[in-house]
N, C-alpha and C positions, 0 to 999 in steps of 0.2 A: 503493501499500500504503500503512495507516494504524498510524503507529508510535505507546506513550505515551511522552510527554514530564514531565515534572516542573520545575516553574517556581517557585522561591522568590523571594520579596521581588519580584515583575515582572519577575524574567529570567528566560532558559529557563538552564536548568543542564544537562541531558541528556537522554538515551532509555532509560526502565526498560526492560531488560535480563531480568531476572526480580524476581518479587518474592515472597513468601508471608505469614504470618500479621505475621509484627515484623520484618523486612526488606523493603530495595528494593535491589534492585543496580541499580546507576545509569552507565550510561558516560558520559562529560561528552560533552560538546559545543561548539561554537563556529556561531552562524548570522550569515550573511552576505547580501548583495544584488549577484544579478549578471545584468543586463539586465531586471531588474524582478520578481527571481524570487529568493523566499527560500528559500536554499540551508544544509542542515545539516550539518557535517562532525563525525564523530565520533571523536574521540580515543580512541589506544589503551589507554588505563586508565579501569578503571571503580572504582567505591568502595560500600560497603556502606552503607546508612543504616538505623539503626535507626529504627523509626517514629515510637517515643515520641520522640524528641528534636525529630521534626516539631512535635509541638505546642506549641512555644515558635514558630515561623516560619509568618510568612502564606505557606503552600505552597498547590501545585494540581497536578494531574493533569490531563493532556488529550491526549485525541489528536488529531494532527496527520497532515497530510499532505505530508511534508516532501520535498526533494529529497537523497537521500542521497547522499555524494560521497564513491569512497575519496581518499584522499594519498598522495602519494610524500613521506614524511618524509624522506628524503636530500635531496630538491631542493627547500628550501622557502620557498628565497629568494623565488618569483616568487607563491606565497600570501600571504606575508607582505608584498609589494607591491599587492597585490589588494586584503588585507583592512583596509591601512591608506590607500590609495588613494593611494600615490605612483605 
């Protein structure tokens, strides 16, 4: 399933949940590699971004077929170890 993502200054920022004429609703995300496959973890936080503010930055909207993964936020120690490669 393809989703639209927002990249700011070369870094993937999050997944576009909704957009209209003036704003984007973007759910923040983290990406990491597991077994040579790029995985995207969506955070529970979403932010509204005014499209006029994005004119001052290098911004790209792109469609990507990420493997989206749900995370148990109560037991995050294993995720932190996996992301920091400890």
